C-alpha positions in Angstrom: -5.9 -136.6 -134.8 -5.0 -136.4 -138.5 -7.3 -134.4 -140.6 -8.2 -135.3 -144.2 -6.1 -133.5 -146.7 -8.9 -131.8 -148.7 -9.6 -129.4 -145.8 -6.2 -127.7 -146.2 -4.6 -128.6 -149.5 -5.4 -128.2 -153.2 -7.3 -125.6 -155.1 -10.7 -124.7 -153.8 -13.5 -125.7 -156.2 -15.7 -122.9 -157.4 -19.3 -123.2 -156.2 -21.8 -123.8 -159.0 -25.3 -122.2 -159.2 -28.3 -124.5 -158.8 -29.1 -124.0 -162.5 -25.6 -125.0 -163.5 -25.7 -128.1 -161.2 -29.1 -129.2 -162.6 -27.9 -128.8 -166.2 -24.6 -130.7 -165.7 -26.4 -133.4 -163.7 -28.8 -134.1 -166.5 -26.0 -134.3 -169.0 -23.7 -136.5 -166.8 -26.0 -139.0 -165.1 -24.9 -142.5 -165.5 -27.6 -144.8 -166.8 -27.1 -148.6 -166.7 -29.3 -151.3 -168.3 -31.8 -153.1 -166.2 -31.0 -156.6 -167.4 -33.6 -158.2 -165.2 -36.3 -156.5 -167.2 -35.0 -157.6 -170.6 -36.9 -160.1 -172.7 -35.6 -163.6 -173.3 -34.3 -162.9 -176.8 -32.4 -159.9 -175.7 -30.9 -161.3 -172.5 -29.9 -164.6 -174.1 -28.0 -163.1 -176.9 -24.9 -163.2 -174.8 -22.7 -166.2 -174.0 -22.3 -167.0 -170.3 -19.0 -165.2 -170.2 -20.4 -162.2 -172.0 -23.3 -162.0 -169.5 -20.8 -162.2 -166.6 -18.8 -159.4 -168.1 -21.9 -157.3 -168.5 -22.6 -157.6 -164.7 -19.0 -156.9 -163.9 -18.8 -153.7 -165.9 -22.2 -152.5 -164.7 -21.0 -152.7 -161.1 -17.6 -151.1 -161.9 -19.2 -148.2 -163.8 -21.4 -147.5 -160.7 -18.4 -147.7 -158.4 -16.4 -145.3 -160.6 -19.3 -142.8 -160.8 -20.2 -143.0 -157.1 -16.7 -142.4 -155.8 -15.5 -139.9 -158.4 -14.6 -136.7 -156.5 -15.7 -134.6 -159.5 -19.3 -135.5 -158.6 -19.1 -133.6 -155.3 -18.4 -130.3 -153.8 -16.5 -130.3 -150.5 -17.9 -128.7 -147.3 -15.8 -127.8 -144.3 -17.1 -129.6 -141.2 -16.4 -129.0 -137.5 -13.8 -131.5 -136.5 -16.1 -133.3 -134.1 -18.8 -133.6 -136.7 -16.3 -135.1 -139.1 -14.9 -137.5 -136.5 -18.4 -138.7 -135.6 -19.3 -139.4 -139.3 -16.0 -141.1 -139.8 -16.4 -143.4 -136.8 -19.9 -144.3 -138.0 -18.6 -145.1 -141.4 -15.8 -147.4 -140.0 -18.2 -149.1 -137.7 -20.5 -149.9 -140.6 -17.5 -151.1 -142.7 -16.4 -153.3 -139.8 -19.9 -154.9 -139.6 -20.0 -155.3 -143.4 -16.6 -157.0 -143.5 -18.0 -159.5 -141.0 -21.5 -160.2 -142.3 -21.1 -159.7 -146.1 -17.6 -161.2 -145.9 -18.2 -164.3 -143.7 -21.8 -165.2 -143.3 -22.6 -164.8 -147.0 -19.6 -166.8 -148.0 -20.5 -169.6 -145.5 -23.9 -169.8 -147.2 -22.3 -170.0 -150.6 -20.1 -172.9 -149.5 -23.1 -174.8 -148.1 -25.2 -174.2 -151.3 -22.5 -175.4 -153.7 -22.6 -179.0 -154.8 -20.1 -181.4 -153.3 -17.9 -181.6 -156.4 -17.0 -177.9 -156.2 -14.2 -178.5 -153.7 -11.7 -176.0 -155.1 -14.3 -173.2 -155.1 -15.3 -174.0 -151.6 -11.7 -173.8 -150.5 -11.3 -170.4 -152.2 -14.4 -169.1 -150.4 -13.0 -170.4 -147.1 -9.9 -168.4 -147.8 -12.0 -165.3 -148.5 -13.7 -165.7 -145.1 -10.2 -165.6 -143.5 -9.4 -162.5 -145.5 -12.6 -160.8 -144.5 -12.0 -161.4 -140.8 -8.6 -159.7 -141.2 -10.4 -156.8 -142.9 -12.7 -156.5 -139.8 -9.6 -156.4 -137.6 -8.1 -153.6 -139.8 -11.2 -151.4 -139.3 -11.3 -152.4 -135.6 -7.8 -151.1 -135.2 -8.7 -147.8 -136.9 -11.7 -147.4 -134.7 -9.5 -147.9 -131.6 -7.2 -145.2 -133.0 -10.1 -142.8 -132.8 -11.1 -144.0 -129.4 -14.3 -145.7 -130.7 -16.0 -149.0 -130.0 -15.2 -151.7 -132.6 -17.5 -154.5 -131.5 -20.1 -155.3 -134.1 -22.5 -156.4 -131.4 -22.7 -152.7 -130.4 -23.5 -151.5 -133.9 -27.1 -150.6 -134.7 -27.8 -151.4 -138.3 -29.4 -148.5 -140.3 -32.6 -149.6 -142.2 -31.0 -149.5 -145.6 -28.2 -151.8 -144.5 -30.9 -154.2 -143.3 -32.4 -154.1 -146.8 -29.0 -154.9 -148.3 -28.7 -157.8 -145.9 -32.2 -159.0 -146.9 -31.3 -159.2 -150.6 -28.6 -161.7 -149.8 -30.7 -163.6 -147.2 -33.4 -164.1 -149.8 -31.0 -165.4 -152.5 -31.7 -169.0 -153.3 -28.4 -170.1 -154.8 -24.7 -169.4 -154.3 -24.6 -167.6 -157.7 -27.4 -165.3 -156.6 -25.6 -164.5 -153.4 -22.5 -163.7 -155.4 -24.5 -161.4 -157.7 -25.4 -159.3 -154.6 -22.0 -159.7 -153.0 -18.7 -160.4 -154.7 -20.1 -159.2 -158.0 -21.7 -156.1 -156.6 -20.3 -154.6 -153.4 -16.7 -156.0 -153.9 -16.5 -154.6 -157.4 -17.9 -151.2 -156.3 -15.4 -151.0 -153.4 -12.5 -151.6 -155.7 -13.0 -148.1 -157.1 -12.0 -146.7 -153.7 -8.3 -147.3 -154.6 -8.0 -147.9 -158.3 -9.9 -144.7 -159.3 -7.4 -141.9 -159.7 -10.1 -139.4 -158.6 -11.4 -141.4 -155.7 -13.1 -139.1 -153.2 -11.8 -141.2 -150.3 -8.2 -140.1 -151.1 -9.4 -136.6 -150.1 -11.7 -137.6 -147.3 -9.4 -139.9 -145.3 -6.1 -139.3 -143.7 -3.0 -141.2 -144.9 -3.2 -144.0 -142.2 -6.8 -144.8 -143.0 -6.3 -144.7 -146.7 -3.2 -147.0 -146.4 -5.4 -149.4 -144.5 -8.0 -149.3 -147.3 -5.2 -150.0 -149.8 -4.1 -153.0 -147.7 -7.7 -154.4 -147.7 -8.2 -153.9 -151.4 -5.2 -156.0 -152.2 -7.2 -159.0 -151.2 -10.3 -158.2 -153.4 -9.3 -159.5 -156.9 -9.5 -163.1 -155.8 -12.8 -162.4 -154.1 -14.2 -160.9 -157.2 -12.9 -163.9 -159.1 -14.9 -166.1 -156.7 -18.0 -164.2 -157.7 -17.1 -164.6 -161.3 -16.9 -168.3 -161.1 -20.1 -168.6 -159.0 -22.0 -166.5 -161.6 -20.6 -168.7 -164.4 -21.9 -171.9 -162.7 -25.6 -170.7 -163.0 -26.2 -168.4 -165.9 -27.2 -170.7 -168.7 -30.9 -170.1 -168.6 -33.1 -167.1 -169.0 -34.6 -167.4 -165.5 -31.1 -167.8 -164.0 -29.9 -164.6 -165.6 -33.0 -162.7 -164.6 -32.5 -163.7 -161.0 -28.8 -162.8 -161.0 -29.3 -159.5 -162.6 -32.2 -158.7 -160.3 -30.2 -159.5 -157.2 -27.3 -157.3 -158.3 -29.7 -154.4 -159.2 -31.4 -154.5 -155.8 -28.2 -154.6 -153.9 -26.5 -151.9 -155.9 -29.5 -149.7 -155.6 -29.4 -149.8 -151.8 -25.6 -149.6 -151.7 -25.6 -146.4 -153.7 -28.0 -144.8 -151.3 -26.0 -145.8 -148.3 -22.6 -144.9 -149.6 -23.6 -141.5 -150.9 -25.2 -140.7 -147.6 -22.0 -141.6 -145.8 -19.9 -139.5 -148.2 -22.1 -136.5 -147.7 -21.9 -136.8 -143.9 -18.1 -136.8 -144.2 -18.2 -133.3 -145.7 -19.5 -133.3 -149.3 -22.4 -132.2 -151.4 -23.3 -134.5 -154.4 -23.6 -132.3 -157.5 -24.8 -135.0 -159.9 -27.6 -137.5 -159.5 -26.9 -141.1 -158.5 -26.7 -143.7 -161.3 -29.9 -145.2 -162.4 -31.1 -148.5 -164.0 -33.2 -148.2 -167.1 
């Protein structure tokens, strides 16, 4: 089995004292605006396009912060412990590619008005892409001798909460705010961030598979952009979109940092927060 490169290559990071970690964390914590709590005058100062851009950059900032290897110290794991954590991560990703990439998009299609034919076709293409992504993770799981079937995967409670945010969404735009304009944007930082922690946690074959998957994501994010722009004219619409994104990202951050820690890391700065 290939072992991730950080265990054998590169300079060893000096361990910081608890006091140094606390001081640096306070200085470096990412704080993002809680748009859902803004009053009408403040939230409606943006054009629809500007509001959409605000949501995009908020999610991207969180992805860059969450996946930046400078926010972690590495811990050497026993090989079997690392393999167990990696298999669990890939099983969760396989499930997410299926549910968050097909079921959610099918709902978006059904919630869109009949005249949105082009956008419906684009979402149908996204479903096709996401099923291919599931197959990519299934192939990687088989490489590690693990079970790829999603029916055998027991969802952790926090993943159920992420699912609930999308299930409770009332419109296609609201689903997108908690899907293409949340998770998809965050995941793009896995590959386009130079200091992505996954480039040190994963072996070359798995990282190449991630790069292959991420090539499909820009059109998916564009689907989310256009869904957001369909329904962000009013104050109430913007509050609901912002709230859905905040809830989903809050749960996603907790899940992903827990997975990264289990793969052999210690987070040395606090998670991003909404204020």
